[in-house]
C-alpha positions in Angstrom: 93.1 94.3 136.9 92.9 97.4 134.3 96.2 99.3 136.1 94.3 102.8 135.5 91.3 101.5 137.9 93.9 100.4 140.2 95.3 103.2 140.4 92.3 105.8 140.6 91.4 103.6 143.9 94.3 105.0 145.3 94.0 107.7 148.0 94.6 111.1 146.3 97.7 112.0 148.3 99.5 108.6 147.5 98.4 108.5 143.7 101.4 109.9 142.4 103.9 108.6 144.6 106.2 106.1 143.5 109.4 104.2 145.1 111.5 107.4 144.9 109.5 109.4 146.9 110.4 106.9 150.6 112.5 108.2 153.3 116.1 106.4 152.9 116.6 105.0 156.0 118.3 102.2 156.6 114.4 99.5 157.0 113.1 101.6 154.5 115.6 101.2 151.9 115.6 97.8 152.8 111.9 97.3 151.8 111.9 99.1 148.6 114.5 97.0 147.5 112.5 93.9 148.1 109.6 95.9 146.7 111.5 96.6 143.3 113.2 92.7 143.8 109.2 91.7 143.4 108.7 94.0 141.2 111.3 92.9 138.7 110.2 89.1 139.3 106.8 90.4 138.2 107.5 92.5 135.3 110.3 89.7 133.9 107.4 86.8 133.5 104.1 86.5 131.4 101.2 87.7 131.4 99.4 86.2 134.1 101.9 84.7 136.1 101.6 84.6 139.7 105.2 85.4 142.2 106.4 82.6 144.0 105.8 84.8 147.0 104.0 88.1 148.3 105.1 91.1 150.6 103.1 92.1 154.2 103.8 95.7 155.3 104.0 96.0 159.1 105.5 98.6 161.0 105.0 101.7 163.1 102.7 104.4 161.8 104.4 106.7 159.7 107.1 104.6 158.5 105.8 104.6 154.9 103.8 101.3 154.8 100.9 103.1 152.7 103.0 104.9 150.3 104.8 102.1 149.6 101.9 100.1 148.7 100.7 102.6 146.9 104.2 102.9 144.8 104.0 99.1 143.8 100.0 99.8 142.9 
């Protein structure tokens, strides 16, 4: 999928968010570190590479799940 098309589908309030926009509470910091590791794994491989593991976001409302998912997009 074209990256520009993927980011067009993001809700407006999240379109410019990145990993650095997350709060720095311990659980969020750990989630952000895992996402950075995942991104590093994906970006270090060839085009069409499928990572060996994925990410599921689970938590109470307001904990940053959507912000984190949009930052990865």
